[in-house]
NUKOLRO-198455 format. One record per residue: residue in one letter; x, y, z of N, C-alpha, C in turn. Coordinates in steps of 0.2 Angstrom, whole numbers, padded with zeros to 4 digits, always signed. Atoms other than C-alpha are relative to their C-alpha. Example, Ala and Ser with C-alpha at 12.3 -4.5 7.8 and 13.67 -1.06 7.14 Angstrom:
A+0004-0006+0000+0062-0022+0039+0004+0006+0000S-0004-0006-0001+0068-0005+0036-0004+0005+0003
***
This chain:
M-0006+0003+0005-0033+0075+0054-0001+0002-0007S+0001-0002+0008-0031+0083+0036+0003-0006-0004T-0002+0005+0006-0033+0072+0022+0000+0001-0006I+0000-0001+0007-0033+0072+0004-0005-0003-0003F+0002+0005+0006-0039+0056-0005-0005-0003+0006D+0007+0004-0002-0056+0048-0003-0001-0006-0002P-0001+0005+0002-0056+0030-0002-0007-0004-0003Q+0004+0003+0006-0072+0028-0012+0003+0002-0007Q-0003-0003+0006-0065+0040-0026+0006-0007-0003L-0004+0004+0002-0049+0028-0026-0004-0005-0002H+0001+0008+0002-0059+0013-0027-0004+0002-0007E+0001-0003+0007-0068+0022-0044+0005+0000-0003V-0006-0001+0004-0051+0025-0051+0002-0006+0000V-0003+0006+0003-0046+0007-0047-0005-0003-0007K+0006+0002+0004-0062+0001-0056+0000+0002-0007G-0001-0001+0010-0059+0011-0072+0008+0001-0002A-0005+0002+0003-0042+0005-0073+0001-0007-0001I-0002+0006+0000-0041-0012-0071-0003-0004-0005G+0006+0005+0004-0046-0026-0084+0008+0000-0006P-0006+0000+0004-0028-0023-0096+0005-0004+0005P-0006+0002-0003-0011-0030-0093+0000+0003+0007V+0000-0003-0004-0006-0026-0076+0006+0007+0000D-0004-0005+0001+0009-0015-0082-0004+0006-0002E+0004-0006+0006-0005-0004-0092-0004+0001+0005V+0003-0003-0007-0016-0003-0075+0004+0003+0002I-0002-0004-0006-0003+0003-0065+0000+0008-0004E+0001-0006+0003+0001+0016-0079-0006+0005+0001K+0006-0005-0001-0017+0023-0080-0003+0001+0006L+0002-0002-0008-0019+0022-0062+0003+0006+0002I-0004-0005+0000-0004+0033-0060-0003+0007-0003R+0003-0006+0007-0010+0046-0075-0005+0003+0005D+0007-0001-0003-0028+0044-0067+0000+0004+0008L-0002-0004-0004-0023+0050-0050+0002+0007+0001G-0004-0007+0001-0011+0063-0054-0006+0006-0002E+0006-0007+0000-0027+0071-0062-0004+0001+0004R+0005-0001-0004-0039+0069-0049+0003+0003+0005Y-0003-0003-0007-0028+0073-0036+0008+0005-0001P-0006-0001+0003-0016+0085-0045+0006+0003+0008G-0005-0003-0007+0000+0090-0032+0002-0003+0005H+0000+0002-0005-0002+0077-0023+0002-0009+0000V-0002+0004+0003+0004+0061-0033+0005+0000-0005R-0007-0002+0001+0023+0060-0035+0003-0006-0006D-0003+0005+0005+0033+0052-0050+0002-0005+0007P+0000+0004-0004+0033+0036-0042+0009+0000+0000G-0009+0002+0003+0054+0033-0048+0000-0006-0001R-0002+0006+0001+0058+0015-0044-0002-0002+0005W+0004+0006-0005+0051+0000-0035+0004-0001+0005V-0006+0003-0006+0058-0004-0017-0002-0006+0004L+0003+0006-0003+0058-0020-0009-0003+0001+0007N+0002-0003-0007+0048-0022+0008-0001-0006+0003N+0003+0005-0003+0048-0035+0019-0003+0002+0007A+0004-0003-0007+0035-0033+0034-0005-0006+0002G+0004+0005-0003+0027-0046+0046-0001-0007-0003G-0001+0007+0003+0034-0061+0037-0001+0000-0006A+0002-0003+0006+0030-0054+0021+0005+0002-0006M-0007-0002+0003+0040-0050+0006-0004+0003-0007G+0002-0004+0007+0033-0037-0009+0005+0005-0002A-0002-0007+0002+0037-0021-0018-0005+0003+0001M+0003-0009+0002+0032-0003-0018+0001+0004-0003L+0000-0006+0003+0028+0010-0028-0002+0007+0004V+0002-0005-0006+0027+0026-0016-0004+0007-0005L+0004-0005+0005+0014+0037-0026-0001+0006+0003H+0003-0005-0004+0010+0049-0011+0002-0002+0008A-0002+0004-0008+0017+0049+0008-0001+0007+0003S+0001-0006-0005+0013+0062+0021-0001-0003+0008I+0001+0004-0006+0010+0061+0040-0007-0003+0001T+0005+0001-0001-0008+0057+0039-0003-0005-0006E+0001+0005+0006-0008+0047+0022+0005-0003-0004Y-0004+0001+0004+0000+0036+0010-0004-0005-0004V+0003+0004+0007-0004+0029-0007+0007-0004-0004I-0004+0002+0005+0005+0015-0016-0001-0003-0001I+0003+0008+0004+0006+0001-0028+0004-0004+0004F-0004+0005-0002+0012-0015-0019-0003-0007-0003G+0000+0007+0003+0013-0032-0023+0005-0006-0001T-0007+0006+0003+0024-0048-0030-0003-0004-0006P+0002+0003+0006+0022-0057-0045+0000-0007+0004I-0002+0007-0002+0027-0074-0036-0002-0002+0008G+0004+0002-0007+0017-0074-0019+0004-0001+0005T-0002-0003-0008+0020-0071-0001-0005-0001+0004E+0007+0001-0005+0009-0073+0016+0004+0003+0007G-0003-0002-0007+0013-0065+0032-0007+0003+0005H+0004-0003-0004+0004-0053+0046-0001+0006-0002T+0003-0010+0004-0007-0036+0039+0004+0004+0006G-0003-0003-0007+0002-0029+0057-0007+0004+0003R+0004-0003-0006-0009-0020+0069+0001+0007+0000F-0001-0006+0000-0012-0001+0066-0003+0005+0003S+0005-0004-0004-0019+0015+0074-0003+0005-0008S+0002-0003+0005-0024+0020+0054-0004-0008-0005D+0003+0003+0004-0035+0013+0042+0003-0003-0006D-0001+0001+0005-0029+0003+0028-0005-0005-0006Y+0006+0004+0005-0039+0000+0011+0007-0003-0006F-0004+0005+0007-0030-0014-0003-0005-0002-0002Y+0006+0004+0006-0039-0013-0018+0002-0003-0005I-0003+0006+0005-0034-0027-0030+0001+0002-0005L+0000+0000+0008-0028-0025-0049-0001-0004-0002D-0002+0005+0003-0023-0040-0053+0002-0004+0006G-0002+0006-0005-0021-0058-0045-0004-0001+0003E+0002+0002-0006-0027-0064-0029+0002+0002+0007Q-0002-0001-0007-0026-0059-0009-0006-0005+0003R+0006+0004-0004-0034-0071+0003+0001+0003+0007A-0001-0001-0006-0036-0066+0023-0004-0004+0003F+0003+0001-0005-0041-0072+0038+0000+0003+0006A+0000-0004-0007-0045-0064+0056-0001-0006+0006P+0002+0006-0003-0045-0074+0070-0008-0004+0003G+0006+0004-0003-0059-0086+0074-0004-0004-0008A+0003+0004+0005-0064-0088+0055+0003-0008-0002L-0004+0007+0004-0064-0104+0047+0001-0002-0007E+0002+0000+0008-0067-0099+0029+0006+0005-0002P-0005-0008+0001-0052-0087+0020-0006+0004-0002E+0005-0006+0004-0060-0070+0014+0005-0001-0007V+0000-0001+0006-0057-0069-0005+0002+0006-0003Y+0000-0004+0004-0050-0054-0014+0002+0001-0007R-0002+0003+0007-0048-0053-0034-0002+0007-0002P-0001-0007+0002-0046-0036-0046-0009+0004+0001G+0004-0004-0002-0059-0022-0042-0004-0001+0008D+0002+0001-0009-0062-0028-0022+0004+0003+0004L-0006-0004-0004-0056-0018-0008-0001-0004+0007H-0004+0004-0005-0048-0027+0006-0001+0007+0005H-0001-0005-0006-0053-0012+0023+0002-0003+0005L-0006+0002-0006-0041-0017+0038-0004+0005+0006P+0000-0004-0004-0049-0006+0050+0006+0002+0005K-0004+0002-0006-0039+0000+0063-0001-0002+0005G+0001+0004-0004-0035-0009+0077+0000-0008-0001R+0001+0006+0002-0038-0023+0067+0007-0005-0003A-0006+0004+0004-0025-0038+0062-0003-0005-0003K+0001+0008+0004-0026-0053+0049+0007-0002-0001A-0005+0004+0003-0016-0065+0043-0003+0001-0008Y-0001+0001+0006-0014-0064+0023+0005-0004-0005R-0004+0003+0004-0008-0073+0008-0001+0003-0007I-0001-0001+0007-0004-0070-0010+0001-0007-0004P-0001+0007+0004-0007-0087-0019+0007+0000-0004E-0006+0000+0007+0004-0084-0035+0002+0006+0000R-0001-0010+0001+0004-0063-0038-0007+0004+0003C+0006-0004-0002-0007-0049-0033+0005+0007+0001W-0003-0006-0002-0004-0032-0036-0006+0005+0001A+0005-0002-0003-0015-0018-0026+0003+0006+0000L-0002-0007-0002-0016+0001-0024-0004+0001+0007E+0000-0001-0006-0014+0003-0005-0002+0007+0003Y+0001-0007-0003-0021+0018+0004+0001-0001+0008A-0001-0001-0010-0018+0022+0024-0001+0005+0001R+0002-0008-0003-0027+0036+0033+0000-0003+0008G+0000+0001-0007-0021+0038+0050+0008+0004+0001N-0006+0000-0004-0005+0037+0060+0007-0002-0003I-0003+0003+0004+0007+0034+0047+0008+0000+0000P-0007+0000-0004+0025+0038+0057-0001-0008+0004G+0003+0005-0003+0016+0025+0067+0002-0007-0001M+0000+0005+0005+0017+0012+0053+0007-0002-0002L-0006+0002+0001+0034+0012+0050+0005-0006+0002P-0004+0005-0002+0041+0002+0063+0000-0007-0002F+0003+0005+0001+0031-0012+0058+0003-0001-0009G-0003-0001+0009+0038-0009+0038+0006-0004+0001L-0008-0002-0001+0056-0008+0044+0001-0007+0004A+0000+0004-0005+0056-0021+0058+0005-0008-0003D-0002+0006+0001+0058-0037+0047+0010+0001-0003A-0005-0002+0003+0072-0028+0038+0008-0002+0006F-0003-0001-0005+0081-0027+0056+0002-0006+0003S+0001+0006-0004+0078-0044+0063+0000-0005-0004S-0001+0005+0004+0078-0055+0048+0006+0001-0007T-0005-0002+0007+0086-0048+0031+0004+0003-0001L-0008-0004+0000+0098-0036+0037-0001+0004-0008D+0000-0002+0008+0091-0026+0020+0002+0007+0001V+0000-0005-0001+0099-0011+0023-0001+0007-0005R+0001-0004+0006+0099-0003+0008-0010+0002-0001S+0007-0001+0001+0079-0005+0007-0004+0004+0005V+0000-0007-0008+0077+0004+0025+0001+0006-0003W-0001-0006+0003+0087+0016+0017-0005+0003-0005D+0003-0002+0005+0077+0018+0002-0007+0000+0001T+0007+0000-0003+0060+0017+0011+0000+0007+0005L+0000-0006-0002+0065+0031+0022+0000+0007-0003K+0001-0004+0004+0072+0041+0009-0007+0003-0005V+0007-0003+0003+0055+0040-0002-0003+0005+0005Y+0004-0005-0005+0046+0044+0013-0001+0007+0003T+0000-0007-0001+0053+0058+0020+0000+0005-0005G+0000-0006+0004+0055+0067+0004-0007+0002-0001A+0009+0000+0000+0037+0064+0000-0004+0003+0006A+0004-0003-0005+0030+0069+0016+0001+0008+0001T-0002-0007+0000+0042+0085+0017-0003+0004-0005R+0004-0003+0005+0034+0089+0000-0007+0003+0001E+0008-0003-0003+0017+0088+0007-0001+0007+0005L+0000-0004-0006+0022+0099+0023+0001+0006-0004M-0002-0007+0003+0029+0112+0012-0006+0003-0004Q+0007-0001+0002+0011+0112+0003-0006+0003+0003G+0006-0001-0004+0003+0115+0018-0003-0006+0001K+0004+0006-0002-0003+0098+0021+0004-0006+0004I-0003+0005-0005+0000+0085+0033-0001-0007-0001
***
């Protein structure tokens, strides 16, 4: 499997960006990632709503391919749901706010704050909650097309938000095609 991004380097970039107001953090993060990974971080365009696993947030797609994606994900009002269970590793780097999670059998929550990494290994699932707000850089590595059904299922089963499905597929296929044309998968 061909990959471009390194989880440890992403964590370093995140740690170097946090501190200012979240809008400035996001601008710096996009700029720094573009410098560190030239040609592989796209102009994010606009935010897209995302309903998955019962939770609702917004995402800004910075990179997408067959084997990886890098997005900024979050909500300013809180949400909770299922993480999904994937054949991909998922790295959730907290930029602002707080995320809580638990795995089956846990009697206390895991708590993640700015600068923390919540790693969800492939094949594992948890419940998660954003109590008030949380913004994160999310990096997934593995079978990215296999994650799409989870990311779109709520739109078909509850929200009927065809616009968000269209926007998600348009952004993902455009970014993945761009990577394929560069010889990257």
